[in-house]
Backbone as JSON Lines, residues from 0, in Angstrom:
{"i":0,"aa":"M","n":[0.84,-1.18,0.0],"ca":[0.0,0.0,0.0],"c":[0.89,1.24,0.0]}
{"i":1,"aa":"D","n":[0.48,2.24,-0.72],"ca":[1.22,3.49,-0.82],"c":[1.22,4.21,0.53]}
{"i":2,"aa":"T","n":[2.38,4.52,1.08],"ca":[2.47,5.17,2.4],"c":[1.9,6.58,2.39]}
{"i":3,"aa":"R","n":[1.88,7.24,1.26],"ca":[1.28,8.58,1.2],"c":[-0.2,8.52,1.49]}
{"i":4,"aa":"V","n":[-0.88,7.5,1.03],"ca":[-2.32,7.33,1.28],"c":[-2.56,7.12,2.77]}
{"i":5,"aa":"I","n":[-1.76,6.31,3.41],"ca":[-1.9,6.06,4.85],"c":[-1.71,7.37,5.63]}
{"i":6,"aa":"A","n":[-0.71,8.16,5.27],"ca":[-0.46,9.42,5.96],"c":[-1.64,10.38,5.82]}
{"i":7,"aa":"I","n":[-2.25,10.43,4.67],"ca":[-3.4,11.31,4.45],"c":[-4.57,10.88,5.33]}
{"i":8,"aa":"V","n":[-4.82,9.6,5.43],"ca":[-5.91,9.11,6.27],"c":[-5.71,9.53,7.72]}
{"i":9,"aa":"F","n":[-4.51,9.4,8.25],"ca":[-4.25,9.77,9.63],"c":[-4.28,11.28,9.83]}
{"i":10,"aa":"C","n":[-3.9,12.05,8.86],"ca":[-3.9,13.51,9.01],"c":[-5.31,14.08,9.13]}
{"i":11,"aa":"F","n":[-6.3,13.41,8.57],"ca":[-7.67,13.92,8.62],"c":[-8.52,13.22,9.66]}
{"i":12,"aa":"L","n":[-7.88,12.68,10.65],"ca":[-8.58,12.02,11.74],"c":[-9.47,13.01,12.48]}
{"i":13,"aa":"I","n":[-10.72,12.66,12.65],"ca":[-11.64,13.48,13.45],"c":[-11.41,13.12,14.91]}
{"i":14,"aa":"V","n":[-11.09,14.13,15.72],"ca":[-10.75,13.88,17.1],"c":[-11.97,13.58,17.95]}
{"i":15,"aa":"G","n":[-13.03,14.32,17.81],"ca":[-14.16,14.03,18.69],"c":[-15.3,14.97,18.5]}
{"i":16,"aa":"L","n":[-16.39,14.56,19.08],"ca":[-17.6,15.34,19.07],"c":[-18.07,15.41,20.51]}
{"i":17,"aa":"G","n":[-18.12,16.59,21.08],"ca":[-18.55,16.73,22.46],"c":[-19.91,17.36,22.52]}
{"i":18,"aa":"N","n":[-20.78,16.84,23.38],"ca":[-22.1,17.42,23.5],"c":[-22.79,16.87,24.73]}
{"i":19,"aa":"A","n":[-23.29,17.77,25.55],"ca":[-24.18,17.35,26.61],"c":[-25.55,17.21,25.94]}
{"i":20,"aa":"Q","n":[-26.26,16.14,26.22],"ca":[-27.56,15.94,25.61],"c":[-28.49,17.08,25.96]}
{"i":21,"aa":"V","n":[-29.13,17.65,24.96],"ca":[-30.07,18.73,25.17],"c":[-31.46,18.12,25.3]}
{"i":22,"aa":"P","n":[-32.13,18.35,26.44],"ca":[-33.46,17.75,26.62],"c":[-34.45,18.19,25.56]}
{"i":23,"aa":"E","n":[-35.34,17.3,25.2],"ca":[-36.37,17.58,24.21],"c":[-37.22,18.76,24.69]}
{"i":24,"aa":"G","n":[-37.57,19.64,23.77],"ca":[-38.38,20.79,24.1],"c":[-37.59,22.0,24.59]}
{"i":25,"aa":"S","n":[-36.27,21.86,24.67],"ca":[-35.44,22.98,25.11],"c":[-35.55,24.13,24.13]}
{"i":26,"aa":"I","n":[-35.42,25.34,24.64],"ca":[-35.54,26.54,23.8],"c":[-34.17,27.19,23.68]}
{"i":27,"aa":"P","n":[-33.61,27.26,22.46],"ca":[-32.33,27.96,22.3],"c":[-32.54,29.46,22.49]}
{"i":28,"aa":"W","n":[-31.52,30.13,23.01],"ca":[-31.61,31.57,23.23],"c":[-31.73,32.29,21.9]}
{"i":29,"aa":"S","n":[-32.56,33.31,21.87],"ca":[-32.7,34.16,20.69],"c":[-33.05,35.56,21.17]}
{"i":30,"aa":"A","n":[-32.47,36.56,20.55],"ca":[-32.76,37.95,20.92],"c":[-34.23,38.28,20.69]}
{"i":31,"aa":"S","n":[-34.85,37.59,19.76],"ca":[-36.25,37.9,19.43],"c":[-37.26,37.09,20.26]}
{"i":32,"aa":"K","n":[-36.82,36.08,20.96],"ca":[-37.72,35.25,21.77],"c":[-37.54,35.59,23.24]}
{"i":33,"aa":"R","n":[-38.56,36.15,23.83],"ca":[-38.54,36.46,25.25],"c":[-39.38,35.41,25.97]}
{"i":34,"aa":"L","n":[-38.97,35.04,27.15],"ca":[-39.71,34.04,27.91],"c":[-41.09,34.55,28.3]}
{"i":35,"aa":"E","n":[-42.02,33.61,28.36],"ca":[-43.37,33.88,28.83],"c":[-43.65,32.88,29.94]}
{"i":36,"aa":"W","n":[-44.58,33.2,30.81],"ca":[-44.89,32.27,31.9],"c":[-45.31,30.91,31.36]}
{"i":37,"aa":"S","n":[-45.92,30.87,30.19],"ca":[-46.34,29.59,29.61],"c":[-45.16,28.7,29.23]}
{"i":38,"aa":"D","n":[-43.93,29.26,29.17],"ca":[-42.74,28.46,28.88],"c":[-42.28,27.64,30.09]}
{"i":39,"aa":"F","n":[-42.74,28.01,31.27],"ca":[-42.35,27.35,32.51],"c":[-43.3,26.18,32.75]}
{"i":40,"aa":"K","n":[-42.85,24.96,32.46],"ca":[-43.75,23.8,32.42],"c":[-43.59,22.81,33.57]}
{"i":41,"aa":"A","n":[-42.56,22.95,34.38],"ca":[-42.34,22.0,35.47],"c":[-43.39,22.2,36.57]}
{"i":42,"aa":"Q","n":[-43.67,21.11,37.27],"ca":[-44.58,21.19,38.41],"c":[-43.92,21.98,39.53]}
{"i":43,"aa":"L","n":[-44.71,22.76,40.22],"ca":[-44.24,23.52,41.36],"c":[-43.84,22.54,42.46]}
{"i":44,"aa":"P","n":[-42.58,22.57,42.91],"ca":[-42.19,21.68,44.0],"c":[-42.97,22.02,45.28]}
{"i":45,"aa":"P","n":[-43.4,21.02,46.02],"ca":[-44.19,21.27,47.23],"c":[-43.46,22.1,48.28]}
{"i":46,"aa":"D","n":[-42.16,22.01,48.32],"ca":[-41.38,22.75,49.33],"c":[-40.7,23.99,48.75]}
{"i":47,"aa":"A","n":[-41.19,24.5,47.61],"ca":[-40.56,25.63,46.94],"c":[-40.63,26.89,47.81]}
{"i":48,"aa":"S","n":[-39.48,27.5,48.04],"ca":[-39.44,28.74,48.82],"c":[-39.33,29.96,47.92]}
{"i":49,"aa":"S","n":[-38.79,29.8,46.72],"ca":[-38.67,30.94,45.81],"c":[-39.92,31.06,44.94]}
{"i":50,"aa":"A","n":[-40.05,32.19,44.27],"ca":[-41.22,32.47,43.45],"c":[-41.14,31.79,42.08]}
{"i":51,"aa":"A","n":[-39.93,31.52,41.61],"ca":[-39.76,30.92,40.28],"c":[-38.35,30.35,40.17]}
{"i":52,"aa":"T","n":[-38.19,29.44,39.24],"ca":[-36.88,28.9,38.91],"c":[-36.75,28.81,37.4]}
{"i":53,"aa":"T","n":[-35.67,29.39,36.91],"ca":[-35.33,29.29,35.49],"c":[-34.18,28.3,35.37]}
{"i":54,"aa":"A","n":[-34.42,27.23,34.64],"ca":[-33.36,26.26,34.35],"c":[-32.83,26.62,32.96]}
{"i":55,"aa":"S","n":[-31.59,27.02,32.92],"ca":[-30.95,27.33,31.65],"c":[-29.5,26.89,31.73]}
{"i":56,"aa":"G","n":[-28.9,26.74,30.58],"ca":[-27.51,26.29,30.57],"c":[-26.91,26.39,29.19]}
{"i":57,"aa":"I","n":[-25.73,25.82,29.07],"ca":[-24.95,25.89,27.84],"c":[-24.64,24.48,27.36]}
{"i":58,"aa":"S","n":[-24.79,24.27,26.08],"ca":[-24.42,23.01,25.46],"c":[-23.46,23.31,24.31]}
{"i":59,"aa":"Y","n":[-22.6,22.35,23.98],"ca":[-21.68,22.56,22.88],"c":[-21.49,21.28,22.08]}
{"i":60,"aa":"T","n":[-21.14,21.46,20.84],"ca":[-20.69,20.36,19.98],"c":[-19.42,20.86,19.3]}
{"i":61,"aa":"Y","n":[-18.6,19.93,18.9],"ca":[-17.4,20.32,18.17],"c":[-16.9,19.14,17.35]}
{"i":62,"aa":"S","n":[-16.12,19.48,16.38],"ca":[-15.31,18.49,15.68],"c":[-13.95,19.14,15.47]}
{"i":63,"aa":"A","n":[-12.93,18.33,15.49],"ca":[-11.57,18.84,15.34],"c":[-10.82,17.99,14.34]}
{"i":64,"aa":"N","n":[-10.2,18.65,13.42],"ca":[-9.3,17.98,12.48],"c":[-7.88,18.29,12.89]}
{"i":65,"aa":"I","n":[-7.06,17.24,12.98],"ca":[-5.65,17.43,13.32],"c":[-4.83,17.07,12.1]}
{"i":66,"aa":"M","n":[-4.06,18.05,11.65],"ca":[-3.21,17.81,10.5],"c":[-1.85,18.43,10.81]}
{"i":67,"aa":"H","n":[-0.81,17.59,10.8],"ca":[0.55,18.04,11.08],"c":[0.61,18.77,12.43]}
{"i":68,"aa":"H","n":[-0.02,18.2,13.43],"ca":[-0.04,18.71,14.8],"c":[-0.77,20.05,14.95]}
{"i":69,"aa":"E","n":[-1.5,20.48,13.92],"ca":[-2.31,21.68,14.02],"c":[-3.77,21.26,14.08]}
{"i":70,"aa":"V","n":[-4.52,21.93,14.95],"ca":[-5.91,21.59,15.18],"c":[-6.81,22.62,14.52]}
{"i":71,"aa":"E","n":[-7.69,22.13,13.69],"ca":[-8.72,22.97,13.1],"c":[-10.02,22.6,13.79]}
{"i":72,"aa":"L","n":[-10.61,23.57,14.48],"ca":[-11.78,23.31,15.31],"c":[-13.03,23.91,14.68]}
{"i":73,"aa":"D","n":[-14.09,23.12,14.65],"ca":[-15.41,23.58,14.24],"c":[-16.31,23.33,15.44]}
{"i":74,"aa":"F","n":[-17.03,24.35,15.9],"ca":[-17.82,24.18,17.12],"c":[-19.11,24.97,17.07]}
{"i":75,"aa":"E","n":[-20.0,24.6,17.96],"ca":[-21.24,25.33,18.17],"c":[-21.5,25.34,19.67]}
{"i":76,"aa":"V","n":[-21.78,26.51,20.2],"ca":[-22.09,26.67,21.63],"c":[-23.44,27.37,21.7]}
{"i":77,"aa":"T","n":[-24.37,26.78,22.44],"ca":[-25.74,27.31,22.49],"c":[-26.22,27.4,23.93]}
{"i":78,"aa":"A","n":[-26.87,28.51,24.26],"ca":[-27.55,28.65,25.55],"c":[-28.98,28.17,25.37]}
{"i":79,"aa":"Y","n":[-29.44,27.38,26.33],"ca":[-30.8,26.83,26.28],"c":[-31.57,27.15,27.55]}
{"i":80,"aa":"F","n":[-32.89,27.26,27.38],"ca":[-33.84,27.32,28.48],"c":[-34.53,25.97,28.5]}
{"i":81,"aa":"Y","n":[-34.68,25.4,29.69],"ca":[-35.26,24.07,29.84],"c":[-36.65,24.19,30.47]}
{"i":82,"aa":"P","n":[-37.71,24.24,29.65],"ca":[-39.07,24.44,30.15],"c":[-39.51,23.38,31.17]}
{"i":83,"aa":"N","n":[-39.14,22.14,30.94],"ca":[-39.61,21.06,31.8],"c":[-38.91,21.0,33.15]}
{"i":84,"aa":"E","n":[-37.95,21.9,33.36],"ca":[-37.27,21.99,34.65],"c":[-37.48,23.38,35.28]}
{"i":85,"aa":"S","n":[-38.26,24.23,34.61],"ca":[-38.5,25.6,35.06],"c":[-39.93,25.73,35.54]}
{"i":86,"aa":"W","n":[-40.12,26.44,36.64],"ca":[-41.45,26.57,37.22],"c":[-41.62,27.94,37.87]}
{"i":87,"aa":"Y","n":[-42.86,28.26,38.23],"ca":[-43.16,29.51,38.92],"c":[-44.42,29.35,39.75]}
{"i":88,"aa":"K","n":[-44.58,30.25,40.71],"ca":[-45.79,30.29,41.53],"c":[-46.74,31.31,40.9]}
{"i":89,"aa":"P","n":[-47.85,30.86,40.35],"ca":[-48.77,31.78,39.66],"c":[-49.21,32.97,40.52]}
{"i":90,"aa":"T","n":[-49.34,32.78,41.82],"ca":[-49.78,33.87,42.68],"c":[-48.73,34.97,42.82]}
{"i":91,"aa":"L","n":[-47.49,34.67,42.47],"ca":[-46.41,35.64,42.58],"c":[-45.87,36.08,41.21]}
{"i":92,"aa":"A","n":[-46.53,35.65,40.14],"ca":[-46.06,35.91,38.77],"c":[-46.32,37.36,38.37]}
{"i":93,"aa":"T","n":[-45.26,38.16,38.42],"ca":[-45.34,39.56,38.01],"c":[-44.45,39.76,36.79]}
{"i":94,"aa":"E","n":[-44.64,40.88,36.13],"ca":[-43.79,41.22,34.99],"c":[-42.33,41.4,35.45]}
{"i":95,"aa":"N","n":[-42.15,42.01,36.61],"ca":[-40.8,42.2,37.15],"c":[-40.11,40.85,37.4]}
{"i":96,"aa":"L","n":[-40.84,39.9,37.96],"ca":[-40.27,38.57,38.19],"c":[-39.94,37.88,36.87]}
{"i":97,"aa":"L","n":[-40.82,38.0,35.9],"ca":[-40.55,37.38,34.59],"c":[-39.3,37.99,33.96]}
{"i":98,"aa":"Q","n":[-39.12,39.3,34.08],"ca":[-37.91,39.94,33.56],"c":[-36.67,39.43,34.29]}
{"i":99,"aa":"H","n":[-36.82,39.2,35.59],"ca":[-35.7,38.65,36.37],"c":[-35.32,37.26,35.85]}
{"i":100,"aa":"E","n":[-36.32,36.44,35.61],"ca":[-36.07,35.08,35.09],"c":[-35.49,35.14,33.68]}
{"i":101,"aa":"Q","n":[-36.0,36.04,32.84],"ca":[-35.45,36.21,31.49],"c":[-33.97,36.56,31.56]}
{"i":102,"aa":"L","n":[-33.6,37.4,32.53],"ca":[-32.21,37.8,32.63],"c":[-31.31,36.62,33.0]}
{"i":103,"aa":"H","n":[-31.83,35.67,33.77],"ca":[-31.04,34.45,34.02],"c":[-30.71,33.77,32.69]}
{"i":104,"aa":"F","n":[-31.69,33.68,31.8],"ca":[-31.48,33.07,30.49],"c":[-30.5,33.92,29.67]}
{"i":105,"aa":"D","n":[-30.65,35.24,29.71],"ca":[-29.74,36.13,28.99],"c":[-28.3,35.98,29.5]}
{"i":106,"aa":"I","n":[-28.15,35.8,30.8],"ca":[-26.82,35.59,31.37],"c":[-26.22,34.29,30.84]}
{"i":107,"aa":"S","n":[-27.03,33.26,30.69],"ca":[-26.53,32.01,30.09],"c":[-26.02,32.28,28.68]}
{"i":108,"aa":"E","n":[-26.75,33.09,27.91],"ca":[-26.3,33.43,26.56],"c":[-24.99,34.22,26.61]}
{"i":109,"aa":"L","n":[-24.87,35.13,27.54],"ca":[-23.64,35.9,27.67],"c":[-22.44,34.97,27.89]}
{"i":110,"aa":"F","n":[-22.62,33.96,28.73],"ca":[-21.51,33.04,28.99],"c":[-21.3,32.07,27.83]}
{"i":111,"aa":"A","n":[-22.33,31.78,27.07],"ca":[-22.14,30.99,25.84],"c":[-21.25,31.78,24.88]}
{"i":112,"aa":"R","n":[-21.5,33.07,24.79],"ca":[-20.67,33.93,23.92],"c":[-19.23,33.99,24.43]}
{"i":113,"aa":"K","n":[-19.07,34.05,25.74],"ca":[-17.72,34.06,26.31],"c":[-16.99,32.76,25.98]}
{"i":114,"aa":"M","n":[-17.71,31.66,26.04],"ca":[-17.09,30.37,25.7],"c":[-16.73,30.33,24.22]}
{"i":115,"aa":"R","n":[-17.62,30.82,23.35],"ca":[-17.31,30.86,21.91],"c":[-16.04,31.67,21.67]}
{"i":116,"aa":"L","n":[-15.94,32.82,22.31],"ca":[-14.77,33.67,22.15],"c":[-13.51,32.95,22.63]}
{"i":117,"aa":"K","n":[-13.6,32.3,23.77],"ca":[-12.45,31.56,24.3],"c":[-12.03,30.44,23.34]}
{"i":118,"aa":"L","n":[-13.01,29.74,22.78],"ca":[-12.68,28.67,21.83],"c":[-12.02,29.24,20.58]}
{"i":119,"aa":"R","n":[-12.48,30.4,20.12],"ca":[-11.86,31.02,18.95],"c":[-10.43,31.47,19.23]}
{"i":120,"aa":"Q","n":[-10.17,31.88,20.45],"ca":[-8.86,32.45,20.79],"c":[-7.84,31.41,21.24]}
{"i":121,"aa":"T","n":[-8.28,30.2,21.47],"ca":[-7.38,29.17,22.0],"c":[-6.68,28.42,20.87]}
{"i":122,"aa":"T","n":[-5.4,28.2,21.05],"ca":[-4.63,27.33,20.16],"c":[-4.64,25.96,20.81]}
{"i":123,"aa":"F","n":[-5.32,25.02,20.18],"ca":[-5.48,23.69,20.76],"c":[-4.35,22.76,20.34]}
{"i":124,"aa":"T","n":[-4.11,21.77,21.18],"ca":[-3.13,20.73,20.89],"c":[-3.89,19.46,20.52]}
{"i":125,"aa":"E","n":[-3.17,18.37,20.43],"ca":[-3.82,17.09,20.13],"c":[-4.68,16.62,21.3]}
{"i":126,"aa":"N","n":[-4.61,17.29,22.44],"ca":[-5.47,17.0,23.59],"c":[-6.71,17.88,23.56]}
{"i":127,"aa":"V","n":[-7.19,18.17,22.39],"ca":[-8.29,19.12,22.19],"c":[-9.54,18.76,23.01]}
{"i":128,"aa":"K","n":[-9.86,17.49,23.11],"ca":[-11.05,17.08,23.86],"c":[-10.95,17.5,25.32]}
{"i":129,"aa":"T","n":[-9.82,17.23,25.93],"ca":[-9.58,17.61,27.32],"c":[-9.57,19.13,27.47]}
{"i":130,"aa":"E","n":[-8.96,19.82,26.53],"ca":[-8.86,21.27,26.6],"c":[-10.23,21.93,26.47]}
{"i":131,"aa":"I","n":[-11.08,21.41,25.59],"ca":[-12.43,21.96,25.45],"c":[-13.26,21.69,26.7]}
{"i":132,"aa":"R","n":[-13.16,20.49,27.23],"ca":[-13.88,20.18,28.47],"c":[-13.48,21.11,29.61]}
{"i":133,"aa":"K","n":[-12.2,21.42,29.68],"ca":[-11.71,22.33,30.72],"c":[-12.31,23.72,30.54]}
{"i":134,"aa":"I","n":[-12.35,24.22,29.32],"ca":[-12.95,25.53,29.03],"c":[-14.44,25.5,29.39]}
{"i":135,"aa":"Y","n":[-15.11,24.4,29.07],"ca":[-16.54,24.26,29.37],"c":[-16.77,24.28,30.88]}
{"i":136,"aa":"R","n":[-16.0,23.49,31.62],"ca":[-16.15,23.45,33.09],"c":[-15.88,24.82,33.71]}
{"i":137,"aa":"E","n":[-14.84,25.5,33.24],"ca":[-14.52,26.84,33.75],"c":[-15.66,27.81,33.45]}
{"i":138,"aa":"T","n":[-16.21,27.73,32.25],"ca":[-17.32,28.6,31.86],"c":[-18.54,28.35,32.73]}
{"i":139,"aa":"L","n":[-18.86,27.07,32.97],"ca":[-20.02,26.74,33.82],"c":[-19.83,27.23,35.24]}
{"i":140,"aa":"K","n":[-18.62,27.14,35.76],"ca":[-18.34,27.62,37.12],"c":[-18.52,29.13,37.19]}
{"i":141,"aa":"E","n":[-17.97,29.84,36.21],"ca":[-18.12,31.3,36.17],"c":[-19.59,31.68,36.02]}
{"i":142,"aa":"L","n":[-20.31,30.96,35.18],"ca":[-21.74,31.21,34.97],"c":[-22.51,31.02,36.27]}
{"i":143,"aa":"S","n":[-22.26,29.94,36.96],"ca":[-22.95,29.66,38.21],"c":[-22.68,30.75,39.25]}
{"i":144,"aa":"D","n":[-21.43,31.13,39.39],"ca":[-21.06,32.19,40.34],"c":[-21.74,33.51,39.98]}
{"i":145,"aa":"F","n":[-21.79,33.81,38.69],"ca":[-22.4,35.05,38.21],"c":[-23.91,35.04,38.47]}
{"i":146,"aa":"Q","n":[-24.55,33.9,38.22],"ca":[-26.0,33.78,38.47],"c":[-26.29,33.98,39.96]}
{"i":147,"aa":"D","n":[-25.46,33.4,40.81],"ca":[-25.64,33.58,42.26],"c":[-25.48,35.05,42.66]}
{"i":148,"aa":"K","n":[-24.48,35.71,42.11],"ca":[-24.26,37.13,42.4],"c":[-25.47,37.95,41.96]}
{"i":149,"aa":"Y","n":[-25.99,37.64,40.78],"ca":[-27.17,38.34,40.26],"c":[-28.35,38.2,41.22]}
{"i":150,"aa":"D","n":[-28.65,36.98,41.64],"ca":[-29.76,36.77,42.58],"c":[-29.52,37.5,43.89]}
{"i":151,"aa":"W","n":[-28.3,37.41,44.39],"ca":[-27.97,38.04,45.67],"c":[-28.13,39.56,45.59]}
{"i":152,"aa":"E","n":[-27.56,40.18,44.55],"ca":[-27.59,41.64,44.44],"c":[-28.99,42.19,44.15]}
{"i":153,"aa":"T","n":[-29.81,41.42,43.45],"ca":[-31.17,41.88,43.14],"c":[-32.18,41.4,44.18]}
{"i":154,"aa":"N","n":[-31.69,40.63,45.16],"ca":[-32.57,40.01,46.15],"c":[-33.69,39.25,45.44]}
{"i":155,"aa":"F","n":[-33.31,38.47,44.44],"ca":[-34.24,37.62,43.68],"c":[-35.37,38.45,43.06]}
{"i":156,"aa":"S","n":[-35.03,39.61,42.53],"ca":[-35.91,40.55,41.82],"c":[-36.59,41.55,42.73]}
{"i":157,"aa":"R","n":[-36.5,41.38,44.03],"ca":[-37.22,42.27,44.95],"c":[-36.62,43.67,45.03]}
{"i":158,"aa":"N","n":[-35.3,43.79,44.78],"ca":[-34.66,45.1,44.76],"c":[-34.8,45.65,43.33]}
{"i":159,"aa":"E","n":[-35.86,46.39,43.1],"ca":[-36.2,46.82,41.74],"c":[-35.15,47.75,41.14]}
{"i":160,"aa":"E","n":[-34.54,48.61,41.93],"ca":[-33.51,49.51,41.42],"c":[-32.28,48.7,40.96]}
{"i":161,"aa":"M","n":[-31.87,47.75,41.78],"ca":[-30.73,46.91,41.41],"c":[-31.09,46.03,40.2]}
{"i":162,"aa":"Q","n":[-32.34,45.59,40.14],"ca":[-32.79,44.79,38.99],"c":[-32.65,45.6,37.7]}
{"i":163,"aa":"K","n":[-33.04,46.86,37.73],"ca":[-32.9,47.72,36.55],"c":[-31.43,47.86,36.15]}
{"i":164,"aa":"Q","n":[-30.55,48.0,37.15],"ca":[-29.12,48.12,36.85],"c":[-28.6,46.85,36.18]}
{"i":165,"aa":"W","n":[-29.0,45.7,36.7],"ca":[-28.58,44.43,36.11],"c":[-29.14,44.26,34.7]}
{"i":166,"aa":"N","n":[-30.4,44.64,34.5],"ca":[-31.0,44.57,33.16],"c":[-30.16,45.35,32.16]}
{"i":167,"aa":"A","n":[-29.8,46.58,32.54],"ca":[-29.0,47.43,31.65],"c":[-27.6,46.84,31.46]}
{"i":168,"aa":"R","n":[-27.0,46.34,32.52],"ca":[-25.65,45.78,32.47],"c":[-25.58,44.59,31.51]}
{"i":169,"aa":"I","n":[-26.53,43.68,31.63],"ca":[-26.51,42.47,30.78],"c":[-26.89,42.82,29.35]}
{"i":170,"aa":"H","n":[-27.84,43.72,29.18],"ca":[-28.21,44.17,27.83],"c":[-26.98,44.75,27.11]}
{"i":171,"aa":"E","n":[-26.24,45.6,27.8],"ca":[-25.04,46.2,27.22],"c":[-23.96,45.14,26.96]}
{"i":172,"aa":"A","n":[-23.79,44.22,27.88],"ca":[-22.78,43.16,27.72],"c":[-23.09,42.3,26.48]}
{"i":173,"aa":"L","n":[-24.37,42.02,26.25],"ca":[-24.75,41.22,25.08],"c":[-24.49,41.99,23.79]}
{"i":174,"aa":"I","n":[-24.68,43.3,23.83],"ca":[-24.39,44.13,22.64],"c":[-22.89,44.13,22.36]}
{"i":175,"aa":"Q","n":[-22.08,44.24,23.42],"ca":[-20.63,44.36,23.28],"c":[-19.94,43.03,22.94]}
{"i":176,"aa":"M","n":[-20.51,41.92,23.4],"ca":[-19.87,40.61,23.22],"c":[-20.27,40.02,21.87]}
{"i":177,"aa":"P","n":[-19.31,39.75,21.01],"ca":[-19.65,39.17,19.71],"c":[-20.31,37.79,19.87]}
{"i":178,"aa":"Q","n":[-21.16,37.48,18.92],"ca":[-21.85,36.19,18.97],"c":[-20.92,35.11,18.51]}
């Protein structure tokens, strides 16, 4: 067999495809789609102390071609809202609370954009799968910490002045951060 043919086959080896399974019915983030209370489909937990819960997160897929120790990465990173894990108390459902929950979803999109930027800026090695997982874990940790800070500073939407500041802050961050 011609050794040049063997070398070509190995040079175009696909390294991997990474993806957390996205639950059926998940809603990808879109600037034109705003959450409505009807999107929150989970049953209200009997011991629920908060007024609402928005389940959102980030999923990614990628493929990597390695040729001559150089990695060419193709990826997709998406923020999702998970209706079947999100719920609210109808007696407490206000427009202000819905905006608070929407901002949780918008924050997920902001961190999806941060992850996309990081993936574009990273020079990957042949350990691309491990390197992408590390970026994903770091992004999720930062996202979680940021979501907690948001809830704490807005007192879960009850501090209306702080809520307005966060709305403006995230709106501006989404404008400034490339998709």
